[in-house]
ZADRENZA-244579 format. One record per residue (C-alpha): residue number from 1; x, y, z. Coordinates in nm, 2 decimals. Example, Ala and Ser with C-alpha at 12.3 -4.5 7.8 and 13.67 -1.06 7.14 Angstrom:
<sites>
[site 1; [1.23; -0.45; 0.78]]
[site 2; [1.37; -0.11; 0.71]]
</sites>
This chain:
<sites>
[site 1; [0.01; 0.00; 0.00]]
[site 2; [0.28; 0.24; 0.08]]
[site 3; [0.44; 0.16; -0.26]]
[site 4; [0.12; 0.26; -0.42]]
[site 5; [0.12; 0.59; -0.22]]
[site 6; [0.46; 0.65; -0.32]]
[site 7; [0.38; 0.61; -0.69]]
[site 8; [0.09; 0.86; -0.65]]
[site 9; [0.31; 1.10; -0.46]]
[site 10; [0.56; 1.12; -0.72]]
[site 11; [0.29; 1.16; -1.00]]
[site 12; [0.16; 1.47; -0.78]]
[site 13; [0.51; 1.59; -0.77]]
[site 14; [0.55; 1.55; -1.14]]
[site 15; [0.22; 1.72; -1.20]]
[site 16; [0.33; 2.01; -0.99]]
[site 17; [0.67; 2.04; -1.17]]
[site 18; [0.48; 2.08; -1.49]]
[site 19; [0.25; 2.34; -1.35]]
[site 20; [0.52; 2.55; -1.22]]
[site 21; [0.81; 2.50; -1.48]]
[site 22; [0.66; 2.40; -1.82]]
[site 23; [0.57; 2.75; -1.95]]
[site 24; [0.90; 2.90; -1.84]]
[site 25; [1.09; 2.79; -2.16]]
[site 26; [0.84; 3.00; -2.37]]
[site 27; [0.79; 3.28; -2.14]]
[site 28; [0.97; 3.52; -2.35]]
[site 29; [0.78; 3.45; -2.65]]
[site 30; [0.45; 3.55; -2.47]]
[site 31; [0.62; 3.83; -2.30]]
[site 32; [0.75; 3.99; -2.60]]
[site 33; [0.43; 3.94; -2.81]]
[site 34; [0.60; 3.71; -3.04]]
[site 35; [0.33; 3.41; -2.96]]
[site 36; [-0.02; 3.40; -2.80]]
[site 37; [-0.06; 3.22; -2.47]]
[site 38; [-0.20; 2.90; -2.59]]
[site 39; [0.03; 2.84; -2.89]]
[site 40; [0.32; 2.90; -2.65]]
[site 41; [0.19; 2.67; -2.40]]
[site 42; [0.15; 2.40; -2.66]]
[site 43; [0.50; 2.44; -2.80]]
[site 44; [0.64; 2.42; -2.44]]
[site 45; [0.44; 2.09; -2.36]]
[site 46; [0.56; 1.92; -2.68]]
[site 47; [0.94; 2.03; -2.64]]
[site 48; [0.94; 1.95; -2.27]]
[site 49; [0.77; 1.60; -2.34]]
[site 50; [1.04; 1.54; -2.59]]
[site 51; [1.33; 1.62; -2.35]]
[site 52; [1.17; 1.41; -2.08]]
[site 53; [1.17; 1.10; -2.32]]
[site 54; [1.53; 1.16; -2.42]]
[site 55; [1.63; 1.21; -2.06]]
[site 56; [1.62; 0.83; -2.03]]
[site 57; [1.91; 0.80; -2.25]]
[site 58; [2.13; 1.08; -2.15]]
[site 59; [2.09; 1.16; -1.77]]
[site 60; [2.18; 0.86; -1.57]]
[site 61; [2.39; 1.06; -1.32]]
[site 62; [2.08; 1.27; -1.23]]
[site 63; [1.87; 0.98; -1.16]]
[site 64; [2.14; 0.85; -0.92]]
[site 65; [2.17; 1.18; -0.74]]
[site 66; [1.81; 1.21; -0.68]]
[site 67; [1.75; 0.87; -0.55]]
[site 68; [1.95; 1.01; -0.25]]
[site 69; [2.23; 0.75; -0.28]]
[site 70; [2.53; 0.89; -0.09]]
[site 71; [2.33; 1.15; 0.08]]
[site 72; [2.19; 0.93; 0.35]]
[site 73; [2.27; 0.56; 0.43]]
[site 74; [2.16; 0.28; 0.18]]
[site 75; [1.91; 0.12; 0.42]]
[site 76; [1.73; 0.46; 0.46]]
[site 77; [1.71; 0.52; 0.10]]
[site 78; [1.54; 0.18; 0.07]]
[site 79; [1.30; 0.29; 0.31]]
[site 80; [0.94; 0.37; 0.15]]
[site 81; [0.86; 0.60; 0.44]]
[site 82; [1.17; 0.82; 0.35]]
[site 83; [1.10; 0.83; -0.03]]
[site 84; [0.73; 0.90; 0.03]]
[site 85; [0.80; 1.17; 0.24]]
[site 86; [1.05; 1.34; 0.01]]
[site 87; [0.80; 1.32; -0.27]]
[site 88; [0.49; 1.43; -0.07]]
[site 89; [0.68; 1.74; 0.08]]
[site 90; [0.83; 1.86; -0.24]]
[site 91; [0.49; 1.81; -0.42]]
[site 92; [0.30; 2.01; -0.16]]
[site 93; [0.57; 2.29; -0.17]]
[site 94; [0.56; 2.34; -0.53]]
[site 95; [0.19; 2.34; -0.58]]
[site 96; [0.16; 2.60; -0.30]]
[site 97; [0.41; 2.80; -0.48]]
[site 98; [0.22; 2.76; -0.81]]
[site 99; [-0.11; 2.86; -0.64]]
[site 100; [0.04; 3.20; -0.56]]
[site 101; [0.22; 3.24; -0.90]]
[site 102; [0.59; 3.20; -0.77]]
[site 103; [0.83; 3.03; -1.01]]
[site 104; [1.01; 2.81; -0.76]]
[site 105; [1.26; 2.54; -0.83]]
[site 106; [1.13; 2.17; -0.80]]
[site 107; [1.51; 2.08; -0.75]]
[site 108; [1.53; 2.31; -0.45]]
[site 109; [1.22; 2.17; -0.32]]
[site 110; [1.37; 1.81; -0.36]]
[site 111; [1.70; 1.90; -0.19]]
[site 112; [1.50; 2.06; 0.11]]
[site 113; [1.28; 1.75; 0.15]]
[site 114; [1.58; 1.52; 0.13]]
[site 115; [1.76; 1.70; 0.40]]
[site 116; [1.45; 1.74; 0.62]]
[site 117; [1.36; 1.37; 0.59]]
[site 118; [1.72; 1.26; 0.63]]
[site 119; [1.79; 1.46; 0.94]]
[site 120; [1.48; 1.31; 1.11]]
[site 121; [1.60; 0.94; 1.00]]
[site 122; [1.97; 0.97; 1.06]]
[site 123; [2.04; 1.29; 1.22]]
[site 124; [2.43; 1.41; 1.17]]
[site 125; [2.48; 1.11; 0.94]]
[site 126; [2.36; 1.31; 0.65]]
[site 127; [2.65; 1.36; 0.40]]
[site 128; [2.67; 1.74; 0.43]]
[site 129; [2.97; 1.73; 0.19]]
[site 130; [2.80; 1.56; -0.09]]
[site 131; [2.49; 1.78; -0.01]]
[site 132; [2.72; 2.10; -0.07]]
[site 133; [2.92; 1.98; -0.38]]
[site 134; [2.65; 1.79; -0.56]]
[site 135; [2.35; 2.00; -0.49]]
[site 136; [2.39; 2.35; -0.30]]
[site 137; [2.68; 2.48; -0.52]]
[site 138; [2.51; 2.42; -0.85]]
[site 139; [2.18; 2.57; -0.73]]
[site 140; [2.36; 2.87; -0.58]]
[site 141; [2.60; 2.95; -0.89]]
[site 142; [2.32; 2.87; -1.15]]
[site 143; [2.11; 3.20; -1.12]]
[site 144; [2.45; 3.42; -1.06]]
[site 145; [2.61; 3.27; -1.38]]
[site 146; [2.28; 3.32; -1.57]]
[site 147; [2.25; 3.69; -1.46]]
[site 148; [2.63; 3.76; -1.57]]
[site 149; [2.62; 3.54; -1.90]]
[site 150; [2.27; 3.70; -1.99]]
[site 151; [2.40; 4.05; -1.95]]
[site 152; [2.74; 4.00; -2.12]]
[site 153; [2.59; 3.80; -2.43]]
[site 154; [2.30; 4.05; -2.48]]
[site 155; [2.57; 4.35; -2.47]]
[site 156; [2.76; 4.14; -2.73]]
[site 157; [2.47; 4.07; -2.95]]
[site 158; [2.34; 4.43; -2.94]]
[site 159; [2.68; 4.55; -3.03]]
[site 160; [2.72; 4.29; -3.33]]
[site 161; [2.35; 4.39; -3.45]]
[site 162; [2.44; 4.77; -3.44]]
[site 163; [2.78; 4.70; -3.63]]
[site 164; [2.57; 4.51; -3.89]]
[site 165; [2.36; 4.81; -3.97]]
[site 166; [2.05; 4.67; -3.81]]
[site 167; [1.84; 4.93; -3.61]]
[site 168; [1.56; 4.88; -3.36]]
[site 169; [1.30; 5.10; -3.46]]
[site 170; [1.03; 5.26; -3.24]]
[site 171; [0.69; 5.26; -3.39]]
[site 172; [0.35; 5.42; -3.40]]
[site 173; [0.00; 5.26; -3.39]]
[site 174; [-0.19; 5.34; -3.70]]
[site 175; [-0.53; 5.16; -3.70]]
[site 176; [-0.47; 4.79; -3.62]]
[site 177; [-0.09; 4.80; -3.75]]
[site 178; [0.23; 4.88; -3.59]]
[site 179; [0.44; 5.10; -3.83]]
[site 180; [0.81; 5.21; -3.76]]
[site 181; [0.83; 5.58; -3.70]]
[site 182; [1.12; 5.64; -3.97]]
[site 183; [0.89; 5.50; -4.25]]
[site 184; [0.57; 5.70; -4.18]]
[site 185; [0.56; 6.01; -4.40]]
[site 186; [0.43; 6.33; -4.25]]
[site 187; [0.16; 6.36; -4.52]]
[site 188; [0.01; 6.03; -4.39]]
[site 189; [-0.15; 6.20; -4.11]]
[site 190; [-0.30; 6.48; -4.31]]
[site 191; [-0.45; 6.28; -4.58]]
[site 192; [-0.59; 6.01; -4.34]]
[site 193; [-0.77; 6.23; -4.10]]
[site 194; [-1.01; 5.97; -3.97]]
[site 195; [-0.71; 5.76; -3.83]]
[site 196; [-0.55; 5.86; -3.50]]
[site 197; [-0.20; 5.77; -3.44]]
[site 198; [0.03; 5.78; -3.15]]
[site 199; [0.35; 5.63; -3.02]]
[site 200; [0.29; 5.29; -2.84]]
[site 201; [0.43; 5.17; -2.52]]
[site 202; [0.63; 4.85; -2.52]]
[site 203; [0.31; 4.67; -2.41]]
[site 204; [0.12; 4.81; -2.70]]
[site 205; [0.37; 4.81; -2.96]]
[site 206; [0.62; 4.56; -3.07]]
[site 207; [1.00; 4.67; -3.12]]
[site 208; [1.09; 4.59; -3.48]]
[site 209; [1.42; 4.51; -3.62]]
[site 210; [1.50; 4.70; -3.95]]
[site 211; [1.78; 4.56; -4.17]]
[site 212; [1.91; 4.25; -4.33]]
[site 213; [2.17; 3.99; -4.21]]
[site 214; [2.34; 3.76; -4.43]]
[site 215; [2.08; 3.86; -4.71]]
[site 216; [1.77; 3.79; -4.47]]
[site 217; [1.52; 4.04; -4.31]]
[site 218; [1.64; 4.03; -3.95]]
[site 219; [1.29; 4.06; -3.81]]
[site 220; [1.16; 3.71; -3.93]]
[site 221; [1.51; 3.58; -3.88]]
[site 222; [1.52; 3.67; -3.51]]
[site 223; [1.17; 3.56; -3.47]]
[site 224; [1.25; 3.20; -3.59]]
[site 225; [1.56; 3.18; -3.36]]
[site 226; [1.34; 3.29; -3.08]]
[site 227; [1.09; 2.99; -3.14]]
[site 228; [1.39; 2.75; -3.18]]
[site 229; [1.56; 2.89; -2.85]]
[site 230; [1.23; 2.84; -2.65]]
[site 231; [1.18; 2.49; -2.79]]
[site 232; [1.56; 2.41; -2.70]]
[site 233; [1.49; 2.56; -2.35]]
[site 234; [1.17; 2.35; -2.29]]
[site 235; [1.36; 2.05; -2.42]]
[site 236; [1.64; 2.12; -2.17]]
[site 237; [1.41; 2.14; -1.87]]
[site 238; [1.25; 1.82; -1.97]]
[site 239; [1.59; 1.66; -1.99]]
[site 240; [1.71; 1.79; -1.66]]
[site 241; [1.40; 1.75; -1.45]]
[site 242; [1.26; 1.43; -1.54]]
[site 243; [1.54; 1.20; -1.41]]
[site 244; [1.53; 1.38; -1.07]]
[site 245; [1.16; 1.25; -1.04]]
[site 246; [1.24; 0.91; -1.19]]
[site 247; [1.48; 0.87; -0.93]]
[site 248; [1.20; 0.86; -0.66]]
[site 249; [1.03; 0.57; -0.82]]
[site 250; [1.32; 0.33; -0.81]]
[site 251; [1.16; 0.16; -0.51]]
[site 252; [0.83; 0.10; -0.68]]
[site 253; [0.95; -0.13; -0.94]]
[site 254; [0.58; -0.13; -1.09]]
[site 255; [0.72; -0.07; -1.45]]
[site 256; [1.05; -0.08; -1.63]]
[site 257; [1.25; 0.25; -1.65]]
[site 258; [1.13; 0.34; -2.00]]
[site 259; [0.76; 0.30; -1.88]]
[site 260; [0.82; 0.52; -1.58]]
[site 261; [0.98; 0.79; -1.77]]
[site 262; [0.69; 0.80; -2.02]]
[site 263; [0.42; 0.82; -1.74]]
[site 264; [0.60; 1.10; -1.57]]
[site 265; [0.65; 1.28; -1.89]]
[site 266; [0.27; 1.27; -1.94]]
[site 267; [0.19; 1.39; -1.60]]
[site 268; [0.44; 1.69; -1.64]]
[site 269; [0.26; 1.77; -1.98]]
[site 270; [-0.07; 1.76; -1.80]]
[site 271; [0.03; 1.99; -1.52]]
[site 272; [0.18; 2.24; -1.75]]
[site 273; [-0.14; 2.24; -1.98]]
[site 274; [-0.39; 2.26; -1.69]]
[site 275; [-0.23; 2.48; -1.42]]
[site 276; [0.06; 2.72; -1.56]]
[site 277; [-0.12; 3.04; -1.61]]
[site 278; [-0.01; 3.22; -1.28]]
[site 279; [0.36; 3.14; -1.31]]
[site 280; [0.31; 3.22; -1.67]]
[site 281; [0.21; 3.57; -1.59]]
[site 282; [0.50; 3.63; -1.36]]
[site 283; [0.78; 3.50; -1.58]]
[site 284; [0.65; 3.66; -1.89]]
[site 285; [0.51; 3.99; -1.77]]
[site 286; [0.67; 4.08; -1.44]]
[site 287; [1.03; 4.03; -1.44]]
[site 288; [1.17; 4.23; -1.74]]
[site 289; [1.03; 4.35; -2.06]]
[site 290; [1.21; 4.18; -2.36]]
[site 291; [1.17; 4.22; -2.73]]
[site 292; [1.24; 3.92; -2.97]]
[site 293; [1.61; 3.95; -2.98]]
[site 294; [1.64; 4.00; -2.61]]
[site 295; [1.42; 3.70; -2.55]]
[site 296; [1.60; 3.49; -2.79]]
[site 297; [1.94; 3.57; -2.60]]
[site 298; [1.76; 3.47; -2.26]]
[site 299; [1.65; 3.13; -2.38]]
[site 300; [1.97; 3.07; -2.55]]
[site 301; [2.18; 3.12; -2.23]]
[site 302; [1.94; 2.92; -2.02]]
[site 303; [1.91; 2.63; -2.27]]
[site 304; [2.30; 2.62; -2.29]]
[site 305; [2.36; 2.60; -1.92]]
[site 306; [2.08; 2.36; -1.84]]
[site 307; [2.20; 2.12; -2.12]]
[site 308; [2.56; 2.15; -2.00]]
[site 309; [2.43; 2.07; -1.63]]
[site 310; [2.25; 1.78; -1.74]]
[site 311; [2.56; 1.64; -1.93]]
[site 312; [2.78; 1.65; -1.63]]
[site 313; [2.51; 1.54; -1.38]]
[site 314; [2.48; 1.89; -1.20]]
[site 315; [2.13; 1.94; -1.06]]
[site 316; [2.08; 2.32; -1.15]]
[site 317; [1.74; 2.48; -1.15]]
[site 318; [1.59; 2.57; -1.47]]
[site 319; [1.39; 2.81; -1.29]]
[site 320; [1.68; 2.97; -1.13]]
[site 321; [1.88; 3.00; -1.46]]
[site 322; [1.58; 3.13; -1.66]]
[site 323; [1.49; 3.41; -1.41]]
[site 324; [1.87; 3.50; -1.39]]
[site 325; [1.90; 3.52; -1.77]]
[site 326; [1.57; 3.72; -1.81]]
[site 327; [1.67; 3.96; -1.51]]
[site 328; [2.02; 4.01; -1.63]]
[site 329; [1.91; 4.14; -1.97]]
[site 330; [1.65; 4.36; -1.80]]
[site 331; [1.94; 4.51; -1.60]]
[site 332; [2.10; 4.60; -1.94]]
[site 333; [1.79; 4.73; -2.12]]
[site 334; [1.66; 4.92; -1.80]]
[site 335; [1.33; 4.74; -1.75]]
[site 336; [1.43; 4.49; -1.47]]
[site 337; [1.15; 4.49; -1.19]]
[site 338; [1.36; 4.45; -0.88]]
[site 339; [1.07; 4.45; -0.66]]
[site 340; [0.93; 4.14; -0.83]]
[site 341; [1.28; 3.97; -0.82]]
[site 342; [1.28; 4.04; -0.45]]
[site 343; [0.96; 3.85; -0.41]]
[site 344; [1.07; 3.57; -0.62]]
[site 345; [1.41; 3.54; -0.43]]
[site 346; [1.21; 3.54; -0.10]]
[site 347; [1.00; 3.25; -0.24]]
[site 348; [1.33; 3.07; -0.32]]
[site 349; [1.47; 3.12; 0.04]]
[site 350; [1.16; 2.95; 0.17]]
[site 351; [1.14; 2.67; -0.06]]
[site 352; [1.43; 2.46; 0.10]]
[site 353; [1.31; 2.52; 0.46]]
[site 354; [0.93; 2.47; 0.39]]
[site 355; [1.02; 2.16; 0.21]]
[site 356; [1.26; 2.02; 0.48]]
[site 357; [0.99; 2.10; 0.75]]
[site 358; [0.72; 1.91; 0.58]]
[site 359; [0.93; 1.61; 0.48]]
[site 360; [1.05; 1.60; 0.83]]
[site 361; [0.69; 1.60; 0.97]]
[site 362; [0.58; 1.34; 0.70]]
[site 363; [0.87; 1.11; 0.79]]
[site 364; [0.81; 1.12; 1.16]]
[site 365; [0.46; 1.05; 1.09]]
[site 366; [0.50; 0.75; 0.87]]
[site 367; [0.79; 0.61; 1.06]]
[site 368; [0.59; 0.63; 1.39]]
[site 369; [0.28; 0.47; 1.24]]
[site 370; [0.49; 0.19; 1.10]]
[site 371; [0.64; 0.09; 1.43]]
</sites>
C-alpha cells in the first residue's frame, strides 16, 4: 500500500513540476508578443515532453543523485517511508508556490525534502559534504552565472547587431497596424484624417528590427531563432528535471524504467497544460520587458547552461537559470523589476526550509505509524 502511495505522490510532484515549470521555456515568446499564450503553451508542452523522453538515454547521473544515494545511508534510501516523505513534501511545496504564482525550483524543493527527512532519519549521518558539492553549489551558482552571462551575451549581440547596420525602430500605432516611425511620411497624418496615431508603449507596440543579416530580413530571422531557442529551453528542462523525479520511483518497481519515464512525461505535460497560467504571468510579464532579440538571448543562455548541467549530472534549477538570464538582460535594457525579483528571491529562500519541515513531519508520522 505504501508503494502505491509513493507512486501517486511522485505523480503529484511531477504534475506540480509541470504546472510550475513548463511555461518557463516559452515565457519570453508570450512576454515579447511573439506568440499568443495557448500556442506558446503547446510548444512548451511538446518540447518538454521530448526532453523528458530523451532524459532516459542521457541523464543517468541525475537519476542516481536524486535517488538520495550517498546523501543518507543506503538502508534509509530503501525505506519507502523516506522516499514517500520526500515526494509528498516537495510536491506540496511546489503546488503552494504555483497557487500564488511564484516560479520556484522543484530541484530546490527536492533538496530541502531530502535534507528534512534525512535529518529525522539519521541525524548528523547526513552527508553534508555531498550535499554541498552535488546540490547546493550548482543551485547557488546557476542564477548568478545566468545573470552574468545573460547581461554580457546580450551586450555582445547588441553591439554586433548595430555593427551590422540593423536598427531597432520605435513605432506608432496606425489603426490596427504597427508602423516604424522612420517609415511614416508626414503627409500620412494629413491625408488620413479619420485615423488617430500615437506612439505605443512596449506593451502596446512591438519593437521591430530594420535591416538585413546575411541577405535575410532580420525581424523574421530573429523571430524564428526565438521560437527555436524557446523549444530548446523547454527540451532542456524536460531533460534535466525528469530524471530527478524518476529517481524517486526506483523503489516502486511497478514498471520498467522506460515506462516510468513515459508516465512522468505525461504527468508533467498535463500539469503544464492545466495549471501554468499564474506562473506564466510572473515569468512573462513581471520580471523584465524583452523584445524578440532579447528573448532569444535569454532562452539561448538558459538552454545552454541547463543542457551542460544535464551532461555533467549537475542538478541546476531551470527556474533559477531562466529568471537569472531574463533579469540580467533587464538590467541592461533598463526594464528589470527589482521588486518582483525580491519577491521571487524570498520564495526561493523559503522553498528549502518549507520542504524540509514538511518532509521531516511526514517522515516522523510515517515512521511512527509503521512501528
